[in-house]
Residue frames relative to the residue before (quaternion, step in Angstrom):
aa qw qx qy qz dx dy dz
X 1.0000 0.0000 0.0000 0.0000 0.00 0.00 0.00
X 0.2751 -0.7755 0.5516 0.1368 3.61 -0.67 1.10
X 0.4533 -0.6897 0.5159 0.2294 3.41 -1.22 0.82
X 0.4483 -0.7224 0.4472 0.2777 3.62 -0.68 0.90
X 0.4050 -0.6650 0.5397 0.3202 3.75 -0.90 0.56
X 0.4376 -0.7278 0.5031 0.1604 3.42 -1.11 0.96
X 0.0738 -0.7276 0.6761 0.0895 3.68 -0.94 0.64
X 0.7082 -0.4589 0.3607 0.3972 3.39 -1.52 0.29
X 0.6353 0.5021 -0.3590 0.4642 3.66 1.02 -0.64
X 0.5958 0.5934 -0.3882 0.3770 3.71 0.98 -0.28
X 0.6481 0.4782 -0.2843 0.5200 3.65 1.30 -0.35
X 0.4356 -0.6298 0.5701 0.2976 3.45 -1.30 0.72
X 0.6983 -0.4749 0.3613 0.3954 3.50 -1.44 0.26
X 0.6625 0.4872 -0.3208 0.4699 3.54 1.06 -0.67
X 0.6758 0.4615 -0.3377 0.4651 3.63 0.98 -0.63
X 0.5469 0.5649 -0.3963 0.4740 3.65 1.15 -0.35
X 0.6948 0.4641 -0.2816 0.4717 3.52 0.77 -1.01
X 0.6293 0.5291 -0.3317 0.4625 3.66 0.94 -0.73
X 0.7047 0.4480 -0.2825 0.4722 3.57 0.86 -0.95
X 0.5955 0.5378 -0.3826 0.4579 3.60 1.05 -0.58
X 0.6886 0.4655 -0.2963 0.4706 3.61 0.87 -0.85
X 0.5906 0.5184 -0.3683 0.4969 3.74 1.02 -0.60
X 0.6629 0.4789 -0.3260 0.4743 3.76 0.79 -0.88
X 0.6364 0.5138 -0.3506 0.4561 3.64 0.97 -0.83
X 0.6794 0.5142 -0.2804 0.4420 3.60 0.93 -0.93
X 0.6425 0.5120 -0.3179 0.4733 3.51 1.11 -0.82
X 0.6367 0.4951 -0.3379 0.4850 3.65 1.05 -0.78
X 0.6542 0.5015 -0.3526 0.4429 3.67 0.86 -0.69
X 0.6684 0.4555 -0.3357 0.4827 3.57 0.96 -0.69
X 0.6140 0.5415 -0.3648 0.4435 3.63 1.10 -0.45
X 0.6442 0.5277 -0.2910 0.4711 3.54 1.16 -0.72
X 0.6683 0.5089 -0.2850 0.4617 3.50 1.22 -0.72
X 0.4695 0.6561 -0.4474 0.3859 3.66 1.42 -0.25
X 0.3736 -0.7360 0.5320 0.1889 3.37 -1.18 0.81
X 0.6692 -0.5265 0.2614 0.4545 3.52 1.30 0.48
X 0.5700 0.5700 -0.3941 0.4415 3.49 1.18 0.12
X 0.4031 -0.7415 0.4573 0.2805 3.65 1.12 -0.26
X 0.4615 0.7286 -0.3887 0.3242 3.54 1.24 0.50
X 0.4250 0.7036 -0.4356 0.3670 3.46 1.46 0.31
X 0.3046 -0.7728 0.5415 0.1294 3.54 -0.70 1.18
X 0.0088 -0.8317 0.5531 -0.0477 3.48 -0.61 1.17
X 0.4120 0.7573 -0.4541 0.2250 3.51 1.30 0.13
X 0.5443 0.5949 -0.3979 0.4377 3.61 1.05 -0.34
X 0.6934 0.4134 -0.2774 0.5209 3.64 0.88 -0.88
X 0.6652 0.5076 -0.3414 0.4281 3.62 0.88 -0.65
X 0.5650 0.5553 -0.3648 0.4892 3.63 1.28 -0.47
X 0.6902 0.4747 -0.2910 0.4622 3.56 0.75 -1.04
X 0.6166 0.5421 -0.3355 0.4620 3.66 1.07 -0.68
X 0.6670 0.5180 -0.2727 0.4609 3.54 1.00 -0.99
X 0.6534 0.5477 -0.3074 0.4226 3.44 1.05 -0.91
X 0.6302 0.5499 -0.2920 0.4639 3.54 1.15 -0.92
X 0.6721 0.4937 -0.2825 0.4740 3.49 1.00 -1.04
X 0.6432 0.5334 -0.3420 0.4299 3.68 1.05 -0.68
X 0.6273 0.5609 -0.3012 0.4485 3.43 1.15 -0.86
X 0.6667 0.5073 -0.2772 0.4705 3.43 1.05 -0.82
X 0.6025 0.5634 -0.2935 0.4832 3.47 1.14 -0.95
X 0.6890 0.4549 -0.3052 0.4745 3.67 0.73 -0.96
X 0.6033 0.5704 -0.3429 0.4394 3.60 1.00 -0.81
X 0.6810 0.4958 -0.2612 0.4713 3.53 0.96 -1.01
X 0.6780 0.4911 -0.3135 0.4482 3.53 0.95 -0.74
X 0.6225 0.5387 -0.3202 0.4688 3.55 1.19 -0.69
X 0.6772 0.5027 -0.3055 0.4421 3.50 0.99 -0.76
X 0.5702 0.5925 -0.3535 0.4459 3.50 1.28 -0.54
X 0.6771 0.5546 -0.2549 0.4110 3.49 1.04 -1.03
X 0.6701 0.5177 -0.2889 0.4466 3.49 1.18 -0.59
């Protein structure tokens, strides 16, 4: 089973807003880094991935119908 590619139109308005917020928080943490690369962003990345997976599942389900 292939995973469908996601476009901006595949996300709901709420998901787009949440992704934008997560990207901004990741950027803020990146700026706060002192150059060592030791800033942990795994929690934000997991949330980002979870939103993408929800959109991907929704797209797959809509294809089956």
